N, C-alpha and C positions, 0 to 999 in steps of 0.2 A: 430427710430430703425436702427442701422447700419447693413448693409448687405455686405458681401464680396463674390464675385462669381469668382471662379477660372476657368481657361480653359487652354488648350494646352497640357495636359498630354497625355501619350500614351506609345507605345512601340518604343524603339530606340536601334540601335545596338551600341555596344561598340565603342568608338571613335567618335560617332555621336553627333548631336546637337539637342536641343529642346528649345522652348521658352514658358514659362508659363506667363499667364496674370491673373491679379486680378482686377476686377472692383469693386470700392467701392461706395456704396450709402450713402454718408455723406454730410453734409451741408458745412463744412469747411475742405476740404481735407488737406490744409496746416497745420492744427493743429495736424495731425496724423503722428507719426512715423510708417512706413510701413515695412513689412518684410516677410520672408519666413522661415518656419520651416519644418522639415520632420520627419517622423516616419517610420522606417523599421520594418518588422515583428519581434516581440520578443524584440524590443529595445524601449528605451524611446524617446520621441519627442526631437529633437535637433534643435538648431538654425542653419540656413543656411546663411542668410544675412539680414541686416536691412538697411534702408535708411531714412534720415530725409528730411524735406521739403526743406532744403538747400542743398540737394544732398550729405550729408556726409554719407558714407556707411561703413558697418562693415561686415566682412565675417568670417565664420568658417575656420579654417586652412585647413580642408579637401577639400575645394572648391576654395580657393584662387588661382587666375590665370586661373581658368577654368570657373567660373560662374561670371556673372555680373548682379547686381541689378540696376534697373533704375525706374524712375517714371515720369509720365506725369500729372502734376497738373491740367491742363485744362481738361483732360479726366478722372481725378480721377482714374487713373489706375497705378498699379505697375507691373513691369515685372521682370522675372528672365530668363536671357539668359544662357543656360547650354551648354557648349562646352566640348569636350573631355570626354564625360561621360564614366563611368565604372560601372560594376555590383554593386559595393558598393553604387552607387547613387540610386539604386532601393528603392523606398519608396513612401508613400503617402505624398504629399507636401501640406502644409497648408499656406494660406495667413493669415497674422497677422496685426492688426492695434492697435495702442496704442495712445490715445489722450493725448497730453502733459499737458493739464490743470488738469486732475484728475488721469491720469495713468490707467484709465480703458482700458481693452483690449477686442478685438473682434477677432473671428476666422472664416475663411471660412470653407466650408464643406470638402475640400480636393480634390486633383486630383492625380490619380495614375500615377507614372512614373516607367516604367520597362525597365531596360537596359539588353538586352539579344540578343544573335545571333541566 
């Protein structure tokens, strides 16, 4: 059973920074594409960023240049460094994992990020 546990959410002021972490309980972390999605109140869940085991990353246009996704394959953890945040970044952030062999996806329980002064 794959489990994804997020941490690092909270309240941050506009222009500030926050780092999210997601620890994965999987047998072969390198087989998973990892990522972050977010869902703001009243909106659909949207892609934030993804990263392959070879460190190829992909970002939503709204976060390019501000957010950085990374992964530590030894720790089976994926990170999202959020810089220059603004109130539009307020959302529940979900960790995502997709195994490349079958395409099956898994989700974490979500962590709230609130950007407010």
